[in-house]
C-alpha positions in Angstrom: 19.5 14.1 39.9 20.3 12.5 36.5 17.6 9.8 37.0 15.0 12.6 37.4 16.3 14.3 34.3 16.2 11.0 32.3 12.7 10.3 33.5 11.5 13.8 32.4 13.1 13.4 29.0 11.5 10.1 28.6 8.1 11.4 29.7 8.4 14.4 27.2 9.3 12.0 24.4 6.4 9.7 25.2 3.9 12.7 25.3 5.3 14.0 22.0 4.8 10.6 20.4 1.2 10.4 21.7 0.4 13.8 20.4 1.8 13.1 16.9 0.0 9.8 16.8 -3.3 11.5 17.6 -2.7 14.3 15.1 -2.0 11.8 12.3 -5.0 9.7 13.1 -7.4 12.6 12.6 -6.1 13.6 9.1 -8.8 13.5 6.4 -8.3 11.2 3.4 -6.5 12.8 0.5 -8.5 14.3 -2.3 -8.6 12.5 -5.7 -6.2 15.0 -7.1 -3.7 14.5 -4.3 -4.0 10.7 -4.6 -3.3 11.0 -8.3 -0.3 13.2 -7.7 1.0 10.7 -5.0 0.5 7.8 -7.4 2.5 9.7 -10.1 5.2 10.5 -7.6 5.4 6.8 -6.6 5.7 5.8 -10.2 8.4 8.3 -10.9 10.3 7.1 -7.8 10.1 3.5 -9.0 11.3 4.5 -12.4 14.2 6.5 -10.8 15.1 3.3 -8.9 15.2 1.3 -12.2 17.4 4.0 -13.8 19.8 3.9 -10.8 20.0 0.1 -11.0 20.7 0.4 -14.8 23.5 2.9 -14.2 25.0 0.8 -11.5 24.9 -2.3 -13.7 26.6 -0.4 -16.6 29.4 0.9 -14.3 30.0 -2.6 -12.9 30.3 -3.9 -16.4 32.8 -1.1 -17.3 34.9 -1.9 -14.1 34.8 -5.6 -14.9 35.9 -5.0 -18.5 38.7 -2.8 -17.4 39.8 -5.4 -14.8 39.9 -8.2 -17.4 41.7 -5.9 -19.8 44.4 -4.9 -17.3 44.8 -8.3 -15.7 45.6 -11.1 -18.2 45.3 -13.8 -15.6 41.7 -12.8 -14.7 39.0 -15.4 -15.4 36.5 -14.5 -18.1 33.0 -13.6 -17.0 30.6 -16.5 -16.4 27.6 -14.6 -17.8 27.4 -14.6 -21.6 26.1 -11.0 -22.1 25.3 -8.0 -20.0 22.0 -8.3 -18.3 21.6 -4.5 -17.9 18.2 -3.4 -19.3 17.5 0.3 -20.0 14.2 1.4 -18.4 13.7 4.0 -21.1 12.2 7.5 -20.6 9.6 8.1 -17.8 6.1 7.6 -19.0 3.2 7.7 -16.6 -0.3 6.8 -17.7 -2.9 7.3 -14.9 -5.4 4.6 -14.4 -8.8 5.4 -16.0 -11.5 6.1 -13.5 -14.5 3.9 -13.6 -17.9 5.5 -13.7 -20.1 4.8 -10.6 -22.4 2.4 -12.6 -19.4 0.2 -13.6 -17.8 0.4 -10.2 -20.9 -1.2 -8.5 -20.7 1.4 -5.7 -24.4 1.8 -5.1 -26.1 -1.5 -5.8 -25.6 -5.2 -4.8 -24.6 -7.6 -7.6 -27.9 -9.5 -7.6 -31.5 -8.6 -7.2 -33.6 -9.7 -4.2 -35.8 -12.6 -4.8 -37.6 -12.5 -1.5 -38.0 -10.0 1.3 -35.3 -10.0 4.0 -37.8 -11.1 6.7 -39.8 -14.1 5.8 -40.9 -15.0 9.4 -44.7 -14.9 9.8 -45.8 -13.0 12.9 -47.5 -15.1 15.6 -50.9 -14.3 17.1 -50.7 -12.4 20.5 -52.2 -15.3 22.4 -50.0 -17.9 20.8 -46.8 -16.1 21.9 -47.9 -16.0 25.6 -48.7 -19.7 25.6 -45.5 -20.7 23.8 -43.3 -18.9 26.3 -45.0 -20.3 29.4 -43.4 -23.5 30.7 -45.5 -26.6 30.6 -45.7 -28.6 33.8 
């Protein structure tokens, strides 16, 4: 009884995974505005990570200073100065969009110097004699 229940749950989970995968595969690409908003959100998240690292560094320095102050037998810090760097305020500058001419989206980098097919067509009689085996 429990084996059947386990098999059903596994089958349902597998089907749900397949449906979600197919649904995600058919999503259209994001619009340029959505892509720009996602890039800004990514930049803001990266900046928030830097701010969190800075705050953690500052609190670790305060704890180490308090420990050295309260414990006279503590060894002095090996680092000369604090390596905490303030990331500053959040400032996002979106990348400038290239015009189509500068992006090279519609033309190859060089010009064609010869046509793509330089093979000379053969005469109809020559093709038949060339393909026939000689004995």
